[in-house]
Structures are given as structure tokens and as C-alpha cells.
C-alpha positions as CSV (number, residue, x, y, z in Angstrom):
1,M,0.0,0.0,0.0
2,A,1.6,3.3,-1.1
3,L,1.5,6.3,1.3
4,I,1.1,8.6,-1.7
5,G,-2.2,7.0,-2.6
6,L,-3.5,7.5,0.9
7,I,-2.7,11.1,1.2
8,H,-3.5,12.5,-2.2
9,I,-7.2,12.6,-2.0
10,P,-8.4,15.8,-3.6
11,M,-10.7,17.9,-1.5
12,A,-11.9,21.4,-2.0
13,R,-11.0,23.5,1.0
14,G,-7.3,22.8,1.8
15,S,-6.3,24.5,5.1
16,R,-9.7,26.0,5.9
17,P,-11.2,24.3,9.0
18,V,-14.7,23.2,8.1
19,Y,-15.3,19.7,9.5
20,V,-16.7,19.0,13.0
21,I,-15.1,16.0,14.7
22,S,-17.8,13.5,13.8
23,I,-17.7,14.4,10.1
24,A,-13.8,14.5,10.2
25,A,-13.7,11.1,11.8
26,S,-16.0,9.7,9.2
27,I,-14.0,11.1,6.3
28,A,-10.7,9.9,7.9
29,G,-12.2,6.5,8.6
30,C,-11.7,6.5,12.3
31,H,-13.6,7.1,15.5
32,P,-13.9,10.6,16.9
33,R,-12.0,9.4,20.1
34,T,-9.1,8.6,17.8
35,L,-9.0,12.2,16.7
36,R,-9.1,13.4,20.3
37,I,-6.2,11.1,21.2
38,Y,-4.2,12.4,18.3
39,E,-4.9,15.9,19.5
40,E,-3.9,15.0,23.1
41,E,-0.6,13.6,21.8
42,G,0.1,16.7,19.8
43,L,-0.2,15.1,16.4
44,V,-3.1,17.2,15.1
45,E,-4.2,20.7,16.1
46,P,-7.7,21.4,15.1
47,V,-9.0,24.9,15.2
48,R,-11.4,25.6,18.1
49,T,-14.4,27.8,17.7
50,D,-15.5,30.3,20.4
51,S,-17.8,27.6,21.7
52,N,-14.8,25.2,21.9
53,I,-15.9,23.0,19.0
54,R,-13.1,21.3,17.1
55,L,-12.9,22.1,13.4
56,Y,-10.7,20.1,11.1
57,S,-9.4,21.1,7.7
58,D,-8.5,18.9,4.7
59,E,-4.9,19.3,5.6
60,D,-5.6,18.0,9.1
61,L,-7.4,15.0,7.6
62,Q,-4.5,14.3,5.3
63,R,-2.2,14.3,8.4
64,V,-4.6,11.9,10.1
65,R,-4.4,9.6,7.1
66,I,-0.6,9.7,7.4
67,I,-0.7,8.9,11.1
68,R,-3.1,6.0,10.6
69,Y,-0.9,4.6,7.8
70,L,2.2,4.8,10.0
71,T,0.4,3.2,13.0
72,Q,-1.7,0.6,11.2
73,Q,0.4,-0.4,8.2
74,R,3.9,0.2,9.5
75,G,3.5,-0.5,13.2
76,V,4.9,2.8,14.4
77,N,3.7,4.0,17.8
78,L,2.4,7.5,18.4
79,A,5.7,8.7,19.8
80,G,7.4,7.5,16.7
81,V,4.8,9.1,14.5
82,K,5.3,12.4,16.3
83,M,9.1,12.2,15.7
84,L,8.6,11.3,12.0
85,L,6.3,14.2,11.5
86,Q,8.7,16.5,13.1
87,V,11.5,15.3,10.8
88,R,9.2,15.7,7.8
89,E,8.4,19.3,8.8
90,A,12.1,20.0,9.3
91,A,12.9,18.5,5.9
92,D,10.1,20.7,4.4
93,L,11.6,23.8,6.0
94,L,15.1,22.9,4.8
95,R,13.7,22.4,1.3
96,E,12.0,25.8,1.4
97,L,15.3,27.5,2.6
98,A,17.3,25.8,-0.2
99,N,14.8,26.9,-2.8
100,A,14.9,30.5,-1.4
101,I,18.7,30.5,-1.5
102,E,18.7,29.1,-5.0
103,E,16.2,31.8,-6.2
104,A,18.3,34.5,-4.6
105,D,21.4,33.1,-6.3
106,V,19.7,33.0,-9.7
107,A,18.4,36.6,-9.2
108,T,21.9,37.8,-8.3
109,D,23.4,36.0,-11.3
110,M,20.8,37.5,-13.6
111,S,21.4,41.0,-12.2
112,Q,25.1,40.7,-12.7
113,R,24.7,39.5,-16.3
114,T,22.4,42.4,-17.2
115,S,24.3,45.2,-15.5
116,P,26.8,46.9,-17.8
117,I,30.4,46.4,-17.0
118,R,32.4,49.6,-17.1
119,E,36.1,49.5,-17.8
120,L,38.3,52.3,-16.6
């Protein structure tokens, strides 16, 4: 079972929190208590309304699918999942930094090529 297939389910709203816990659990294929446990363990952070209702986004549900894959298919415990997700986030940050540095280098190279060279 490929992880990519599990997490690439197109949904309309992305990071906008719209699903209450019962609907989110149904979409993610788990019990609402499972989502509460993931929240208690710091694996998912749903938005809370003023009346303290949890709202989940499609990105949250994607993260839940990853957690469920790691725990059920790969046998990773929740502490291990937390560590893996932290490593993933760090890798994403490093990738963003590398891209930003590369873009800055390209911009610098382009400006050096287009600026006239004056000889004295």
C-alpha cells in the first residue's frame, strides 16, 4: 500500500477548517475518540471555535491519514509518528530554505549579467 495513494485525496478546501469532529472522523475512517487522542498527543491541532468545537481542515485529515498509515500499516507507535512528522516538517523547512537561496542566487546571477560592465 503506497503512502502517496493514501494522502493524495483531492478535497476542495485545503487548510480552511470546516469539519466538525464526527464528520472529520467519518472522512478519515476512524472514531472521533481517535482524533481526540491524536490531539492530546500533539499530532493534530484542530481549530477551536469560540464555543470550543473542534474544526478540522482537509490538511488536518491528510495528516490523520498519514498517522493512521504509519500506525496501522507500518506498526509505528504514536511517539514514533510524532518524531517522524517533526523530521518531515524540518525537511520541508530545509527544502524551502534551499529553494529560497537558489532563487536569490539566480536573481543575483541575472542582475550581474544584465548590468553593464564599465572598464576604466
